[in-house]
C-alpha positions in Angstrom: 0.0 0.0 0.0 1.2 3.5 -0.9 0.0 6.5 1.2 0.3 9.9 -0.3 -0.9 13.4 0.5 -4.2 14.7 -0.7 -3.6 16.2 -4.2 -3.0 20.0 -4.3 -5.9 22.1 -5.5 -3.9 23.1 -8.6 -3.9 19.5 -9.8 -7.7 19.3 -9.9 -9.3 20.1 -13.2 -11.1 23.0 -11.6 -8.0 24.3 -9.9 -7.4 27.9 -11.0 -4.1 29.6 -11.4 -2.6 32.2 -13.6 0.8 30.6 -13.3 1.6 27.5 -15.3 4.8 27.4 -13.3 2.9 26.9 -10.1 0.9 24.0 -11.6 4.1 22.4 -13.0 5.8 22.7 -9.6 2.9 20.9 -7.9 2.9 18.2 -10.6 6.6 17.6 -10.3 6.4 17.4 -6.4 3.5 15.0 -6.4 5.1 12.8 -9.1 8.3 12.6 -7.0 6.3 11.7 -3.8 4.6 8.9 -5.6 7.8 7.6 -7.1 9.6 7.6 -3.8 6.7 6.0 -1.9 6.4 3.2 -4.6 10.2 2.5 -4.3 9.9 2.4 -0.5 7.0 -0.1 -0.8 9.2 -2.4 -2.9 6.4 -3.2 -5.3 7.7 -5.5 -8.1 7.4 -4.5 -11.7 4.2 -5.8 -13.3 3.9 -8.2 -16.2 1.4 -6.5 -18.5 -1.5 -4.2 -17.4 -1.6 -2.7 -14.0 -4.7 -2.9 -11.8 -4.8 -0.3 -9.0 -7.3 0.8 -6.4 -7.4 4.2 -4.8 -9.1 5.3 -1.6 -9.4 9.0 -1.2 -9.8 10.4 2.3 -10.9 14.0 1.8 -9.9 16.9 4.0 -13.5 17.7 4.9 -16.9 16.1 4.6 -17.7 18.0 1.4 -18.7 15.8 -1.6 -16.0 15.3 -4.2 -16.7 14.7 -7.9 -15.4 11.3 -8.9 -14.2 12.4 -12.4 -12.2 15.3 -10.9 -10.7 13.1 -8.2 -9.6 10.6 -10.9 -8.0 13.4 -13.0 -6.2 14.8 -9.9 -4.3 11.4 -9.6 -2.4 11.8 -12.9 0.8 13.0 -11.3 0.7 10.1 -8.8 0.1 7.6 -11.7 3.1 9.0 -13.5 5.3 8.7 -10.4 4.2 5.1 -9.7 4.8 4.1 -13.3 8.3 5.6 -13.3 9.2 3.7 -10.1 7.8 0.5 -11.6 9.6 1.1 -14.9 6.5 0.9 -17.0 4.5 3.4 -19.1 1.4 4.7 -17.4 -0.7 3.8 -20.4 -0.6 0.2 -19.0 -2.6 1.4 -16.0 -6.2 0.4 -16.0 -8.8 2.9 -14.7 -8.5 2.7 -11.0 -11.1 1.4 -8.6 -11.9 4.7 -6.8 -13.6 4.8 -3.4 -14.0 7.6 -0.9 -13.1 7.0 2.8 -13.9 9.0 5.9 -12.5 12.5 6.0 -9.1 12.8 7.6 -7.5 16.1 8.7 -5.3 17.2 5.8 -6.6 14.4 3.5 -4.9 11.3 2.4 -4.7 9.0 -0.7 -4.1 5.3 -0.3 -3.2 3.3 -3.4 -3.0 -0.4 -3.7 -1.3 -2.0 -6.8 -2.7 -5.4 -7.6 -0.1 -8.1 -8.1 
């Protein structure tokens, strides 16, 4: 299991910024977090397609749009794929569930073996 911080608001499709640099910096930071967490979890490289499930624990009890939540995970998928040594196009659409709110938010990812 990989645990990562709740994605920054700039990574969500509705995240607004006038600075592409700010969005790029968040993308780079989240990708690196995912890469390091995957390496630390010592997940073996997959043979073929990658099934993954994601549980998002939001920061508050507000309802989160499923499509936007999925899109906000792109940087994490890129970092995980890099650590596994595969292209992220091999990732199947994740099974996405929402857990109870946790202060600060949290994303838990399980890669099926």
